[in-house]
mmCIF file of the N, C-alpha and C atoms, coordinates in Angstrom:
data_MODEL
# 
_entry.id   MODEL 
# 
loop_
_atom_site.group_PDB 
_atom_site.id 
_atom_site.type_symbol 
_atom_site.label_atom_id 
_atom_site.label_alt_id 
_atom_site.label_comp_id 
_atom_site.label_asym_id 
_atom_site.label_entity_id 
_atom_site.label_seq_id 
_atom_site.pdbx_PDB_ins_code 
_atom_site.Cartn_x 
_atom_site.Cartn_y 
_atom_site.Cartn_z 
_atom_site.occupancy 
_atom_site.B_iso_or_equiv 
_atom_site.pdbx_formal_charge 
_atom_site.auth_seq_id 
_atom_site.auth_comp_id 
_atom_site.auth_asym_id 
_atom_site.auth_atom_id 
_atom_site.pdbx_PDB_model_num 
ATOM 1   N N  . MET A 1 1  ? -27.547 28.754  19.439  1.00 0.00 ? 1  MET A N  1 
ATOM 2   C CA . MET A 1 1  ? -27.485 27.424  18.888  1.00 0.00 ? 1  MET A CA 1 
ATOM 3   C C  . MET A 1 1  ? -27.567 26.432  20.049  1.00 0.00 ? 1  MET A C  1 
ATOM 4   N N  . SER A 1 2  ? -28.332 25.379  19.880  1.00 0.00 ? 2  SER A N  1 
ATOM 5   C CA . SER A 1 2  ? -28.494 24.414  20.956  1.00 0.00 ? 2  SER A CA 1 
ATOM 6   C C  . SER A 1 2  ? -27.227 23.580  21.114  1.00 0.00 ? 2  SER A C  1 
ATOM 7   N N  . THR A 1 3  ? -27.078 22.980  22.293  1.00 0.00 ? 3  THR A N  1 
ATOM 8   C CA . THR A 1 3  ? -25.912 22.147  22.592  1.00 0.00 ? 3  THR A CA 1 
ATOM 9   C C  . THR A 1 3  ? -25.815 20.977  21.625  1.00 0.00 ? 3  THR A C  1 
ATOM 10  N N  . LYS A 1 4  ? -26.948 20.391  21.282  1.00 0.00 ? 4  LYS A N  1 
ATOM 11  C CA . LYS A 1 4  ? -26.962 19.253  20.369  1.00 0.00 ? 4  LYS A CA 1 
ATOM 12  C C  . LYS A 1 4  ? -26.432 19.662  18.994  1.00 0.00 ? 4  LYS A C  1 
ATOM 13  N N  . LYS A 1 5  ? -26.852 20.839  18.520  1.00 0.00 ? 5  LYS A N  1 
ATOM 14  C CA . LYS A 1 5  ? -26.382 21.320  17.221  1.00 0.00 ? 5  LYS A CA 1 
ATOM 15  C C  . LYS A 1 5  ? -24.892 21.648  17.254  1.00 0.00 ? 5  LYS A C  1 
ATOM 16  N N  . VAL A 1 6  ? -24.417 22.176  18.369  1.00 0.00 ? 6  VAL A N  1 
ATOM 17  C CA . VAL A 1 6  ? -22.991 22.497  18.503  1.00 0.00 ? 6  VAL A CA 1 
ATOM 18  C C  . VAL A 1 6  ? -22.173 21.213  18.473  1.00 0.00 ? 6  VAL A C  1 
ATOM 19  N N  . HIS A 1 7  ? -22.628 20.167  19.173  1.00 0.00 ? 7  HIS A N  1 
ATOM 20  C CA . HIS A 1 7  ? -21.916 18.881  19.166  1.00 0.00 ? 7  HIS A CA 1 
ATOM 21  C C  . HIS A 1 7  ? -21.877 18.283  17.764  1.00 0.00 ? 7  HIS A C  1 
ATOM 22  N N  . LYS A 1 8  ? -22.990 18.362  17.058  1.00 0.00 ? 8  LYS A N  1 
ATOM 23  C CA . LYS A 1 8  ? -23.022 17.850  15.687  1.00 0.00 ? 8  LYS A CA 1 
ATOM 24  C C  . LYS A 1 8  ? -22.083 18.639  14.792  1.00 0.00 ? 8  LYS A C  1 
ATOM 25  N N  . ALA A 1 9  ? -22.037 19.937  14.968  1.00 0.00 ? 9  ALA A N  1 
ATOM 26  C CA . ALA A 1 9  ? -21.159 20.783  14.163  1.00 0.00 ? 9  ALA A CA 1 
ATOM 27  C C  . ALA A 1 9  ? -19.694 20.443  14.425  1.00 0.00 ? 9  ALA A C  1 
ATOM 28  N N  . TRP A 1 10 ? -19.338 20.251  15.699  1.00 0.00 ? 10 TRP A N  1 
ATOM 29  C CA . TRP A 1 10 ? -17.957 19.869  16.030  1.00 0.00 ? 10 TRP A CA 1 
ATOM 30  C C  . TRP A 1 10 ? -17.627 18.483  15.481  1.00 0.00 ? 10 TRP A C  1 
ATOM 31  N N  . ALA A 1 11 ? -18.556 17.555  15.584  1.00 0.00 ? 11 ALA A N  1 
ATOM 32  C CA . ALA A 1 11 ? -18.323 16.207  15.060  1.00 0.00 ? 11 ALA A CA 1 
ATOM 33  C C  . ALA A 1 11 ? -18.105 16.255  13.549  1.00 0.00 ? 11 ALA A C  1 
ATOM 34  N N  . PHE A 1 12 ? -18.915 17.037  12.852  1.00 0.00 ? 12 PHE A N  1 
ATOM 35  C CA . PHE A 1 12 ? -18.780 17.168  11.405  1.00 0.00 ? 12 PHE A CA 1 
ATOM 36  C C  . PHE A 1 12 ? -17.452 17.833  11.039  1.00 0.00 ? 12 PHE A C  1 
ATOM 37  N N  . ALA A 1 13 ? -17.093 18.879  11.737  1.00 0.00 ? 13 ALA A N  1 
ATOM 38  C CA . ALA A 1 13 ? -15.842 19.592  11.457  1.00 0.00 ? 13 ALA A CA 1 
ATOM 39  C C  . ALA A 1 13 ? -14.637 18.688  11.713  1.00 0.00 ? 13 ALA A C  1 
ATOM 40  N N  . THR A 1 14 ? -14.671 17.936  12.785  1.00 0.00 ? 14 THR A N  1 
ATOM 41  C CA . THR A 1 14 ? -13.577 17.012  13.100  1.00 0.00 ? 14 THR A CA 1 
ATOM 42  C C  . THR A 1 14 ? -13.464 15.931  12.041  1.00 0.00 ? 14 THR A C  1 
ATOM 43  N N  . ALA A 1 15 ? -14.588 15.369  11.628  1.00 0.00 ? 15 ALA A N  1 
ATOM 44  C CA . ALA A 1 15 ? -14.580 14.329  10.596  1.00 0.00 ? 15 ALA A CA 1 
ATOM 45  C C  . ALA A 1 15 ? -14.050 14.874  9.277   1.00 0.00 ? 15 ALA A C  1 
ATOM 46  N N  . ALA A 1 16 ? -14.401 16.099  8.962   1.00 0.00 ? 16 ALA A N  1 
ATOM 47  C CA . ALA A 1 16 ? -13.953 16.691  7.701   1.00 0.00 ? 16 ALA A CA 1 
ATOM 48  C C  . ALA A 1 16 ? -12.437 16.862  7.667   1.00 0.00 ? 16 ALA A C  1 
ATOM 49  N N  . VAL A 1 17 ? -11.831 17.043  8.835   1.00 0.00 ? 17 VAL A N  1 
ATOM 50  C CA . VAL A 1 17 ? -10.377 17.210  8.904   1.00 0.00 ? 17 VAL A CA 1 
ATOM 51  C C  . VAL A 1 17 ? -9.676  15.854  9.005   1.00 0.00 ? 17 VAL A C  1 
ATOM 52  N N  . VAL A 1 18 ? -10.205 14.926  9.791   1.00 0.00 ? 18 VAL A N  1 
ATOM 53  C CA . VAL A 1 18 ? -9.539  13.664  10.073  1.00 0.00 ? 18 VAL A CA 1 
ATOM 54  C C  . VAL A 1 18 ? -9.690  12.655  8.943   1.00 0.00 ? 18 VAL A C  1 
ATOM 55  N N  . VAL A 1 19 ? -10.849 12.534  8.356   1.00 0.00 ? 19 VAL A N  1 
ATOM 56  C CA . VAL A 1 19 ? -11.113 11.505  7.352   1.00 0.00 ? 19 VAL A CA 1 
ATOM 57  C C  . VAL A 1 19 ? -10.137 11.555  6.181   1.00 0.00 ? 19 VAL A C  1 
ATOM 58  N N  . PRO A 1 20 ? -9.826  12.709  5.596   1.00 0.00 ? 20 PRO A N  1 
ATOM 59  C CA . PRO A 1 20 ? -8.869  12.699  4.482   1.00 0.00 ? 20 PRO A CA 1 
ATOM 60  C C  . PRO A 1 20 ? -7.458  12.270  4.889   1.00 0.00 ? 20 PRO A C  1 
ATOM 61  N N  . CYS A 1 21 ? -7.131  12.337  6.171   1.00 0.00 ? 21 CYS A N  1 
ATOM 62  C CA . CYS A 1 21 ? -5.794  11.982  6.641   1.00 0.00 ? 21 CYS A CA 1 
ATOM 63  C C  . CYS A 1 21 ? -5.645  10.499  6.952   1.00 0.00 ? 21 CYS A C  1 
ATOM 64  N N  . VAL A 1 22 ? -6.727  9.784   7.031   1.00 0.00 ? 22 VAL A N  1 
ATOM 65  C CA . VAL A 1 22 ? -6.684  8.372   7.385   1.00 0.00 ? 22 VAL A CA 1 
ATOM 66  C C  . VAL A 1 22 ? -6.320  7.558   6.154   1.00 0.00 ? 22 VAL A C  1 
ATOM 67  N N  . THR A 1 23 ? -5.364  6.646   6.320   1.00 0.00 ? 23 THR A N  1 
ATOM 68  C CA . THR A 1 23 ? -4.995  5.772   5.216   1.00 0.00 ? 23 THR A CA 1 
ATOM 69  C C  . THR A 1 23 ? -5.451  4.358   5.534   1.00 0.00 ? 23 THR A C  1 
ATOM 70  N N  . VAL A 1 24 ? -5.660  3.589   4.511   1.00 0.00 ? 24 VAL A N  1 
ATOM 71  C CA . VAL A 1 24 ? -6.069  2.211   4.700   1.00 0.00 ? 24 VAL A CA 1 
ATOM 72  C C  . VAL A 1 24 ? -4.822  1.381   4.955   1.00 0.00 ? 24 VAL A C  1 
ATOM 73  N N  . MET A 1 25 ? -4.780  0.710   6.079   1.00 0.00 ? 25 MET A N  1 
ATOM 74  C CA . MET A 1 25 ? -3.653  -0.135  6.418   1.00 0.00 ? 25 MET A CA 1 
ATOM 75  C C  . MET A 1 25 ? -4.033  -1.583  6.156   1.00 0.00 ? 25 MET A C  1 
ATOM 76  N N  . PRO A 1 26 ? -3.166  -2.328  5.493   1.00 0.00 ? 26 PRO A N  1 
ATOM 77  C CA . PRO A 1 26 ? -3.485  -3.731  5.258   1.00 0.00 ? 26 PRO A CA 1 
ATOM 78  C C  . PRO A 1 26 ? -3.573  -4.488  6.574   1.00 0.00 ? 26 PRO A C  1 
ATOM 79  N N  . THR A 1 27 ? -4.455  -5.476  6.629   1.00 0.00 ? 27 THR A N  1 
ATOM 80  C CA . THR A 1 27 ? -4.617  -6.235  7.857   1.00 0.00 ? 27 THR A CA 1 
ATOM 81  C C  . THR A 1 27 ? -3.459  -7.196  8.072   1.00 0.00 ? 27 THR A C  1 
ATOM 82  N N  . ALA A 1 28 ? -2.834  -7.633  7.004   1.00 0.00 ? 28 ALA A N  1 
ATOM 83  C CA . ALA A 1 28 ? -1.668  -8.497  7.103   1.00 0.00 ? 28 ALA A CA 1 
ATOM 84  C C  . ALA A 1 28 ? -0.721  -8.149  5.966   1.00 0.00 ? 28 ALA A C  1 
ATOM 85  N N  . ALA A 1 29 ? 0.553   -8.358  6.214   1.00 0.00 ? 29 ALA A N  1 
ATOM 86  C CA . ALA A 1 29 ? 1.534   -8.071  5.174   1.00 0.00 ? 29 ALA A CA 1 
ATOM 87  C C  . ALA A 1 29 ? 1.306   -8.996  3.986   1.00 0.00 ? 29 ALA A C  1 
ATOM 88  N N  . ALA A 1 30 ? 1.340   -8.410  2.810   1.00 0.00 ? 30 ALA A N  1 
ATOM 89  C CA . ALA A 1 30 ? 1.137   -9.197  1.599   1.00 0.00 ? 30 ALA A CA 1 
ATOM 90  C C  . ALA A 1 30 ? 2.370   -10.055 1.337   1.00 0.00 ? 30 ALA A C  1 
ATOM 91  N N  . THR A 1 31 ? 2.149   -11.300 0.984   1.00 0.00 ? 31 THR A N  1 
ATOM 92  C CA . THR A 1 31 ? 3.243   -12.184 0.622   1.00 0.00 ? 31 THR A CA 1 
ATOM 93  C C  . THR A 1 31 ? 3.538   -11.989 -0.854  1.00 0.00 ? 31 THR A C  1 
ATOM 94  N N  . MET A 1 32 ? 4.791   -11.738 -1.158  1.00 0.00 ? 32 MET A N  1 
ATOM 95  C CA . MET A 1 32 ? 5.150   -11.482 -2.551  1.00 0.00 ? 32 MET A CA 1 
ATOM 96  C C  . MET A 1 32 ? 5.042   -12.782 -3.351  1.00 0.00 ? 32 MET A C  1 
ATOM 97  N N  . PRO A 1 33 ? 4.221   -12.782 -4.395  1.00 0.00 ? 33 PRO A N  1 
ATOM 98  C CA . PRO A 1 33 ? 3.959   -14.001 -5.149  1.00 0.00 ? 33 PRO A CA 1 
ATOM 99  C C  . PRO A 1 33 ? 4.901   -14.256 -6.327  1.00 0.00 ? 33 PRO A C  1 
ATOM 100 N N  . PHE A 1 34 ? 5.847   -13.352 -6.564  1.00 0.00 ? 34 PHE A N  1 
ATOM 101 C CA . PHE A 1 34 ? 6.634   -13.425 -7.783  1.00 0.00 ? 34 PHE A CA 1 
ATOM 102 C C  . PHE A 1 34 ? 7.712   -14.510 -7.711  1.00 0.00 ? 34 PHE A C  1 
ATOM 103 N N  . THR A 1 35 ? 7.658   -15.422 -8.646  1.00 0.00 ? 35 THR A N  1 
ATOM 104 C CA . THR A 1 35 ? 8.607   -16.539 -8.669  1.00 0.00 ? 35 THR A CA 1 
ATOM 105 C C  . THR A 1 35 ? 9.847   -16.229 -9.497  1.00 0.00 ? 35 THR A C  1 
ATOM 106 N N  . ASP A 1 36 ? 9.855   -15.116 -10.217 1.00 0.00 ? 36 ASP A N  1 
ATOM 107 C CA . ASP A 1 36 ? 11.003  -14.793 -11.058 1.00 0.00 ? 36 ASP A CA 1 
ATOM 108 C C  . ASP A 1 36 ? 12.006  -13.851 -10.385 1.00 0.00 ? 36 ASP A C  1 
ATOM 109 N N  . ILE A 1 37 ? 11.839  -13.589 -9.094  1.00 0.00 ? 37 ILE A N  1 
ATOM 110 C CA . ILE A 1 37 ? 12.818  -12.822 -8.315  1.00 0.00 ? 37 ILE A CA 1 
ATOM 111 C C  . ILE A 1 37 ? 13.184  -13.670 -7.104  1.00 0.00 ? 37 ILE A C  1 
ATOM 112 N N  . LYS A 1 38 ? 14.462  -13.931 -6.942  1.00 0.00 ? 38 LYS A N  1 
ATOM 113 C CA . LYS A 1 38 ? 14.931  -14.779 -5.850  1.00 0.00 ? 38 LYS A CA 1 
ATOM 114 C C  . LYS A 1 38 ? 15.474  -13.933 -4.705  1.00 0.00 ? 38 LYS A C  1 
ATOM 115 N N  . ASN A 1 39 ? 15.277  -14.416 -3.492  1.00 0.00 ? 39 ASN A N  1 
ATOM 116 C CA . ASN A 1 39 ? 15.788  -13.744 -2.306  1.00 0.00 ? 39 ASN A CA 1 
ATOM 117 C C  . ASN A 1 39 ? 17.169  -14.315 -1.969  1.00 0.00 ? 39 ASN A C  1 
ATOM 118 N N  . SER A 1 40 ? 18.024  -14.370 -2.969  1.00 0.00 ? 40 SER A N  1 
ATOM 119 C CA . SER A 1 40 ? 19.379  -14.897 -2.774  1.00 0.00 ? 40 SER A CA 1 
ATOM 120 C C  . SER A 1 40 ? 20.282  -14.378 -3.882  1.00 0.00 ? 40 SER A C  1 
ATOM 121 N N  . GLY A 1 41 ? 21.573  -14.544 -3.675  1.00 0.00 ? 41 GLY A N  1 
ATOM 122 C CA . GLY A 1 41 ? 22.548  -14.155 -4.688  1.00 0.00 ? 41 GLY A CA 1 
ATOM 123 C C  . GLY A 1 41 ? 22.486  -12.679 -5.024  1.00 0.00 ? 41 GLY A C  1 
ATOM 124 N N  . SER A 1 42 ? 22.617  -12.379 -6.312  1.00 0.00 ? 42 SER A N  1 
ATOM 125 C CA . SER A 1 42 ? 22.675  -10.989 -6.760  1.00 0.00 ? 42 SER A CA 1 
ATOM 126 C C  . SER A 1 42 ? 21.309  -10.309 -6.765  1.00 0.00 ? 42 SER A C  1 
ATOM 127 N N  . GLU A 1 43 ? 20.227  -11.043 -6.519  1.00 0.00 ? 43 GLU A N  1 
ATOM 128 C CA . GLU A 1 43 ? 18.884  -10.448 -6.567  1.00 0.00 ? 43 GLU A CA 1 
ATOM 129 C C  . GLU A 1 43 ? 18.317  -10.087 -5.191  1.00 0.00 ? 43 GLU A C  1 
ATOM 130 N N  . VAL A 1 44 ? 19.119  -10.202 -4.146  1.00 0.00 ? 44 VAL A N  1 
ATOM 131 C CA . VAL A 1 44 ? 18.616  -9.927  -2.788  1.00 0.00 ? 44 VAL A CA 1 
ATOM 132 C C  . VAL A 1 44 ? 18.092  -8.502  -2.668  1.00 0.00 ? 44 VAL A C  1 
ATOM 133 N N  . GLU A 1 45 ? 18.860  -7.519  -3.130  1.00 0.00 ? 45 GLU A N  1 
ATOM 134 C CA . GLU A 1 45 ? 18.427  -6.116  -3.022  1.00 0.00 ? 45 GLU A CA 1 
ATOM 135 C C  . GLU A 1 45 ? 17.188  -5.860  -3.875  1.00 0.00 ? 45 GLU A C  1 
ATOM 136 N N  . LEU A 1 46 ? 17.147  -6.433  -5.068  1.00 0.00 ? 46 LEU A N  1 
ATOM 137 C CA . LEU A 1 46 ? 15.968  -6.310  -5.930  1.00 0.00 ? 46 LEU A CA 1 
ATOM 138 C C  . LEU A 1 46 ? 14.749  -6.909  -5.240  1.00 0.00 ? 46 LEU A C  1 
ATOM 139 N N  . TYR A 1 47 ? 14.917  -8.095  -4.660  1.00 0.00 ? 47 TYR A N  1 
ATOM 140 C CA . TYR A 1 47 ? 13.828  -8.768  -3.961  1.00 0.00 ? 47 TYR A CA 1 
ATOM 141 C C  . TYR A 1 47 ? 13.299  -7.900  -2.825  1.00 0.00 ? 47 TYR A C  1 
ATOM 142 N N  . LYS A 1 48 ? 14.201  -7.340  -2.026  1.00 0.00 ? 48 LYS A N  1 
ATOM 143 C CA . LYS A 1 48 ? 13.790  -6.503  -0.889  1.00 0.00 ? 48 LYS A CA 1 
ATOM 144 C C  . LYS A 1 48 ? 13.009  -5.272  -1.363  1.00 0.00 ? 48 LYS A C  1 
ATOM 145 N N  . ALA A 1 49 ? 13.516  -4.637  -2.417  1.00 0.00 ? 49 ALA A N  1 
ATOM 146 C CA . ALA A 1 49 ? 12.866  -3.426  -2.924  1.00 0.00 ? 49 ALA A CA 1 
ATOM 147 C C  . ALA A 1 49 ? 11.482  -3.735  -3.487  1.00 0.00 ? 49 ALA A C  1 
ATOM 148 N N  . VAL A 1 50 ? 11.389  -4.770  -4.319  1.00 0.00 ? 50 VAL A N  1 
ATOM 149 C CA . VAL A 1 50 ? 10.103  -5.124  -4.918  1.00 0.00 ? 50 VAL A CA 1 
ATOM 150 C C  . VAL A 1 50 ? 9.131   -5.592  -3.844  1.00 0.00 ? 50 VAL A C  1 
ATOM 151 N N  . ASN A 1 51 ? 9.618   -6.364  -2.879  1.00 0.00 ? 51 ASN A N  1 
ATOM 152 C CA . ASN A 1 51 ? 8.769   -6.843  -1.794  1.00 0.00 ? 51 ASN A CA 1 
ATOM 153 C C  . ASN A 1 51 ? 8.177   -5.683  -1.000  1.00 0.00 ? 51 ASN A C  1 
ATOM 154 N N  . GLU A 1 52 ? 8.992   -4.690  -0.693  1.00 0.00 ? 52 GLU A N  1 
ATOM 155 C CA . GLU A 1 52 ? 8.514   -3.517  0.054   1.00 0.00 ? 52 GLU A CA 1 
ATOM 156 C C  . GLU A 1 52 ? 7.458   -2.758  -0.748  1.00 0.00 ? 52 GLU A C  1 
ATOM 157 N N  . LEU A 1 53 ? 7.732   -2.511  -2.011  1.00 0.00 ? 53 LEU A N  1 
ATOM 158 C CA . LEU A 1 53 ? 6.778   -1.781  -2.853  1.00 0.00 ? 53 LEU A CA 1 
ATOM 159 C C  . LEU A 1 53 ? 5.502   -2.583  -3.087  1.00 0.00 ? 53 LEU A C  1 
ATOM 160 N N  . TYR A 1 54 ? 5.630   -3.897  -3.245  1.00 0.00 ? 54 TYR A N  1 
ATOM 161 C CA . TYR A 1 54 ? 4.451   -4.750  -3.437  1.00 0.00 ? 54 TYR A CA 1 
ATOM 162 C C  . TYR A 1 54 ? 3.594   -4.773  -2.171  1.00 0.00 ? 54 TYR A C  1 
ATOM 163 N N  . SER A 1 55 ? 4.243   -4.884  -1.013  1.00 0.00 ? 55 SER A N  1 
ATOM 164 C CA . SER A 1 55 ? 3.482   -4.949  0.238   1.00 0.00 ? 55 SER A CA 1 
ATOM 165 C C  . SER A 1 55 ? 2.731   -3.654  0.522   1.00 0.00 ? 55 SER A C  1 
ATOM 166 N N  . GLN A 1 56 ? 3.201   -2.542  -0.048  1.00 0.00 ? 56 GLN A N  1 
ATOM 167 C CA . GLN A 1 56 ? 2.525   -1.255  0.117   1.00 0.00 ? 56 GLN A CA 1 
ATOM 168 C C  . GLN A 1 56 ? 1.510   -0.995  -0.990  1.00 0.00 ? 56 GLN A C  1 
ATOM 169 N N  . GLY A 1 57 ? 1.391   -1.935  -1.939  1.00 0.00 ? 57 GLY A N  1 
ATOM 170 C CA . GLY A 1 57 ? 0.424   -1.774  -3.016  1.00 0.00 ? 57 GLY A CA 1 
ATOM 171 C C  . GLY A 1 57 ? 0.852   -0.783  -4.078  1.00 0.00 ? 57 GLY A C  1 
ATOM 172 N N  . ILE A 1 58 ? 2.156   -0.529  -4.175  1.00 0.00 ? 58 ILE A N  1 
ATOM 173 C CA . ILE A 1 58 ? 2.656   0.456   -5.134  1.00 0.00 ? 58 ILE A CA 1 
ATOM 174 C C  . ILE A 1 58 ? 2.956   -0.174  -6.485  1.00 0.00 ? 58 ILE A C  1 
ATOM 175 N N  . VAL A 1 59 ? 3.476   -1.404  -6.481  1.00 0.00 ? 59 VAL A N  1 
ATOM 176 C CA . VAL A 1 59 ? 3.786   -2.091  -7.736  1.00 0.00 ? 59 VAL A CA 1 
ATOM 177 C C  . VAL A 1 59 ? 3.026   -3.406  -7.810  1.00 0.00 ? 59 VAL A C  1 
ATOM 178 N N  . PHE A 1 60 ? 2.830   -3.871  -9.037  1.00 0.00 ? 60 PHE A N  1 
ATOM 179 C CA . PHE A 1 60 ? 2.147   -5.134  -9.296  1.00 0.00 ? 60 PHE A CA 1 
ATOM 180 C C  . PHE A 1 60 ? 2.944   -5.870  -10.356 1.00 0.00 ? 60 PHE A C  1 
ATOM 181 N N  . GLY A 1 61 ? 2.758   -7.150  -10.474 1.00 0.00 ? 61 GLY A N  1 
ATOM 182 C CA . GLY A 1 61 ? 3.495   -7.925  -11.454 1.00 0.00 ? 61 GLY A CA 1 
ATOM 183 C C  . GLY A 1 61 ? 2.902   -7.845  -12.845 1.00 0.00 ? 61 GLY A C  1 
ATOM 184 N N  . THR A 1 62 ? 3.619   -8.450  -13.783 1.00 0.00 ? 62 THR A N  1 
ATOM 185 C CA . THR A 1 62 ? 3.104   -8.527  -15.142 1.00 0.00 ? 62 THR A CA 1 
ATOM 186 C C  . THR A 1 62 ? 2.042   -9.617  -15.248 1.00 0.00 ? 62 THR A C  1 
ATOM 187 N N  . THR A 1 63 ? 2.122   -10.599 -14.348 1.00 0.00 ? 63 THR A N  1 
ATOM 188 C CA . THR A 1 63 ? 1.069   -11.601 -14.166 1.00 0.00 ? 63 THR A CA 1 
ATOM 189 C C  . THR A 1 63 ? 0.914   -11.782 -12.662 1.00 0.00 ? 63 THR A C  1 
ATOM 190 N N  . SER A 1 64 ? 0.083   -12.705 -12.256 1.00 0.00 ? 64 SER A N  1 
ATOM 191 C CA . SER A 1 64 ? -0.119  -12.910 -10.821 1.00 0.00 ? 64 SER A CA 1 
ATOM 192 C C  . SER A 1 64 ? 1.091   -13.550 -10.141 1.00 0.00 ? 64 SER A C  1 
ATOM 193 N N  . THR A 1 65 ? 2.002   -14.175 -10.904 1.00 0.00 ? 65 THR A N  1 
ATOM 194 C CA . THR A 1 65 ? 3.174   -14.815 -10.293 1.00 0.00 ? 65 THR A CA 1 
ATOM 195 C C  . THR A 1 65 ? 4.510   -14.341 -10.861 1.00 0.00 ? 65 THR A C  1 
ATOM 196 N N  . THR A 1 66 ? 4.489   -13.405 -11.798 1.00 0.00 ? 66 THR A N  1 
ATOM 197 C CA . THR A 1 66 ? 5.752   -12.889 -12.338 1.00 0.00 ? 66 THR A CA 1 
ATOM 198 C C  . THR A 1 66 ? 5.809   -11.370 -12.250 1.00 0.00 ? 66 THR A C  1 
ATOM 199 N N  . PHE A 1 67 ? 7.012   -10.892 -12.023 1.00 0.00 ? 67 PHE A N  1 
ATOM 200 C CA . PHE A 1 67 ? 7.240   -9.456  -11.961 1.00 0.00 ? 67 PHE A CA 1 
ATOM 201 C C  . PHE A 1 67 ? 7.947   -8.953  -13.212 1.00 0.00 ? 67 PHE A C  1 
ATOM 202 N N  . SER A 1 68 ? 8.701   -9.810  -13.867 1.00 0.00 ? 68 SER A N  1 
ATOM 203 C CA . SER A 1 68 ? 9.458   -9.491  -15.083 1.00 0.00 ? 68 SER A CA 1 
ATOM 204 C C  . SER A 1 68 ? 10.419  -8.326  -14.873 1.00 0.00 ? 68 SER A C  1 
ATOM 205 N N  . PRO A 1 69 ? 11.362  -8.473  -13.925 1.00 0.00 ? 69 PRO A N  1 
ATOM 206 C CA . PRO A 1 69 ? 12.230  -7.343  -13.564 1.00 0.00 ? 69 PRO A CA 1 
ATOM 207 C C  . PRO A 1 69 ? 13.195  -6.918  -14.665 1.00 0.00 ? 69 PRO A C  1 
ATOM 208 N N  . TYR A 1 70 ? 13.438  -7.763  -15.640 1.00 0.00 ? 70 TYR A N  1 
ATOM 209 C CA . TYR A 1 70 ? 14.417  -7.404  -16.660 1.00 0.00 ? 70 TYR A CA 1 
ATOM 210 C C  . TYR A 1 70 ? 13.769  -7.022  -17.993 1.00 0.00 ? 70 TYR A C  1 
ATOM 211 N N  . GLN A 1 71 ? 12.480  -6.798  -17.994 1.00 0.00 ? 71 GLN A N  1 
ATOM 212 C CA . GLN A 1 71 ? 11.780  -6.352  -19.194 1.00 0.00 ? 71 GLN A CA 1 
ATOM 213 C C  . GLN A 1 71 ? 11.773  -4.836  -19.243 1.00 0.00 ? 71 GLN A C  1 
ATOM 214 N N  . ASN A 1 72 ? 11.696  -4.269  -20.420 1.00 0.00 ? 72 ASN A N  1 
ATOM 215 C CA . ASN A 1 72 ? 11.627  -2.815  -20.580 1.00 0.00 ? 72 ASN A CA 1 
ATOM 216 C C  . ASN A 1 72 ? 10.267  -2.304  -20.116 1.00 0.00 ? 72 ASN A C  1 
ATOM 217 N N  . LEU A 1 73 ? 10.265  -1.121  -19.518 1.00 0.00 ? 73 LEU A N  1 
ATOM 218 C CA . LEU A 1 73 ? 9.024   -0.462  -19.138 1.00 0.00 ? 73 LEU A CA 1 
ATOM 219 C C  . LEU A 1 73 ? 8.464   0.285   -20.342 1.00 0.00 ? 73 LEU A C  1 
ATOM 220 N N  . THR A 1 74 ? 7.159   0.320   -20.447 1.00 0.00 ? 74 THR A N  1 
ATOM 221 C CA . THR A 1 74 ? 6.522   1.077   -21.522 1.00 0.00 ? 74 THR A CA 1 
ATOM 222 C C  . THR A 1 74 ? 5.525   2.039   -20.953 1.00 0.00 ? 74 THR A C  1 
# 
């Protein structure tokens, strides 16, 4: 096998292993848009938890500005 073919084979094999392991990282932290959760009083822990999950793209609101934390899940 020629050197060029060996290099291509190694490049392909490396890409096949590395590409599935790469995750997309946001370029900037997402600002939580929800106005129905306050970062004060009894909702501080809720705010922190929702903010972390929202910034990771795990949870979304019921609208673009509400999270509706006290509604039942369906």
